[in-house]
N, C-alpha and C positions, 0 to 999 in steps of 0.2 A: 100405865107402867111408870113407876117412880125412878127418878135418876139417883144413882148412888154417888153422892158427893164425897170426895176424898182429897182434901187439901194437903194431906200428908204425902201425897204421891210424889211430890217434888224431892223428897228425901229418900225415896226408894231407889234401889239399884236399877239402872236401865239395862235392857237386854243387850246393849252393845258391849257391856262389861268394862266400860271405861269410867264409871262414876255413876252419879245419880241422875235423875231426870233434870234436876236443877242445873247440873253440870252440862247436860246436853243443851239446854236452852242458852246458857251463858256462852257455850261454844258457838252456837248460831249467832248470838249477839255480836261476838267478836268478829265473825266473818262479815256480818252486816256492816259494822262500823268500818272495817278495813276496806271492804269493797266500795262503800260510799266515799270514803276519803280519797282513795286512789283514783276513782272515776271522776271525782270533783276536780282533781288537779288537771286532768285532761280537759274536762269541760270548761274550766275557768280560762286556761291558757288558750285553747283552741277557740272557744267562744269569744274571747277578747279580740283575737286576731280576725275572726270572721266579722265581728261587729265593727271593727275599724275599717275593714275592706268595704263595708256597706256605707260608710260615710266619706270615703275618699272621693275627690273630684275626678274619678276615672271610671269610665263605663265598663271596662274589662274587669276591674276589681269589684265593682258593684254587681256585675253579672255572676262572678264566682261566688261572692258572698250570698247573693239571693238564691242561687241554685242550691248551695249547701243547705241553707235554712229551710227552703221549701221541700227538699228531698228528705232530710232527716226528721223534720218536724211533722210531716204529714203521713209518714209510714208508722203504723202502730208499733210500740216498743216490743211487744211479744213477737211480731213478725221479724223485726230487726234482730232480736235475740236468736231466733231460729236460723236466720240467714247467716249470721256470724258463726254460729256453732256448727250447723249441719251442712250448709251450702258452700261457704267459703273454702273449706279444705278440699272440696270436690272440684272447684273451678281453678284452683291454683295448680302449678306444676306438681307432678306426683310426689317428688321428694319433699317439697314444701308442705303439701297436704298431709303426708305421712308424719312429718315432724309435728305438725299442729295436733294431729290426732293422738300422738304419743306423749304430748307435753304434760308433765305433772301438773295437777291442779288446773287443767284446761278450762273447766267451767268458771273458775275464778277469773282467769285472764280474759276469757271471752266476755264475762259480765262487766269487767272493768272497762274494756274497750268499747263495748256496745253502749253502756250507760254514759261513758264519757262523750262519745260522738253524738248520741241522742240529746243529752243535756246541753252540749255545746251549742246546738242550734237555738235553744231557748235562751241561753246566756247571751248569745250574740245579739238577739233582739233587745235584751235589757241594756247591753252596752251601747248599741246603736241609739236607743231612745235616750240614754243618759247623755251621750255626746251631743245629740241634736237638741237637747233641752238647754244646753249651755248658751249664754249670749255669744253672738258672733264676734263681739269685741275681743274675746279671749283668744280666738284663733288669729285674729288680725294683730293682736298685741305680740303673739309669738313670732309672727312673720316680721313685724317691725323691729323686734329685737335681733333679727338675723338667724333665728332658729330654722332648721330644716323642718320638713313636714313630720318626719319621724320624731325629731326632738320636741316639736310642738305637742304631738300626741303624748309622748313619754313624760314630759315635764309639766304640761299645762292642762290638756284636755282630759286625759284618762284619770289622773288623780282626783280631779273635781267630779268627773262622771261617776267614779266608783263611790264617792261619798253620797251621791244622789240615789244611786240604785242599790245601796246596801240592803235596805229592807226587801225589795223583790229578789235580790240575789239570795237572801236568807231563805225565802220561800222556795226558790229553785233548788237550794241545797236540801231542804226538807223533802221536797218531791223526789229528788235523786235518792235520798236515804230510803224512802218508802218504796221506790221503784226497784230496789235491790230484791224485793220479794219475787219479782218476775223471774229472777235467775233460778228459782227452784225448778223451773221447767226444763233446765238444762243440767240439773244435778248439783247445783251449788247448795251446800248445807248451811244456808243462812237462817235467820231467826224464824221466819215463817215455815221453812222446810222442817226445821227442828220441832216446832210446835205441832206440825202435821204428823211427823213421825211419832211424837210422844202420844198423841191421841190415838194413833193406829196401834201402838204397842199396849197402851194402858186402858183404852176406851174412855179416858177421862177428857172428853173433848172440851168441856167448858173450862176446866182448870187450865188446860194447855193453852188455849187461845186467850184466856183472861190474862195469864202471865205474859204472853207475847204482847198483848195490847198494852199492859202496864209498862213493859220495857220500851216499847216504841214511844209511848207518851213521855217517859223519863228522858229518853234521848232527845226528843224534840224540845223539851223544857231546857235542857242543858245547852242545846244549839241556840235557842232564842236568847238565853241569858248571855252567852258569849257574844252573839251578834249585837245585842244591846250595849254591852260593854265596849266593843270595838267602835260602834257608832258614836258613843260619847267621846271616846279617845280621839277619833279622827275629825270630829266636828270642828268647823271653823268658827271661832268666837264671833257672835253677832250675826251669823249667817245660818238660818234654819232652812 
């Protein structure tokens, strides 16, 4: 049986009646980018906090940070997505659960929170490794200058640690971007979900997923280019 190639399918009207198949894929791309960016804000801020907790000279703080990392890093993302979307509304008080269920664009908000908390556990490990890779003299210098622990982290340790871990942070962002595809399981119409819907409507499976692949690759190239530019801008002269 020969496959009927049709690259012009992208310019045909979609059954949704809101444009062409190309418009459908671009809509999914937009949801993918917005979901990735919003979840990354949560992941970066929360991950930085957890990473700092894991480096403080305090057992309670270390325990909190370690518990968070081990909990969220070792539960599969798909399971976490289901727990946030299907289980959480049932275990909350009835009024809260009903509000969550009726929330407009609930799959989007659920995906953002789930991806944010999941990726934060990985960012935390990057931040911890970056801080611990710094010479001990930097922390001691901050103390000698009369800085508090918070000020030492804010003005000395974290700025230098972020410079070191920028490449792995870029990888984590790219992973977060690709992990948005898991959200199709709870109804988010991101890029993979749109490509899947296109192939179900048109039966042009190769064209649909080839286009999705190209779009993912283009996004990754843009992210890598931006990350490389930032790395050059924040690099300390003479220090590689």
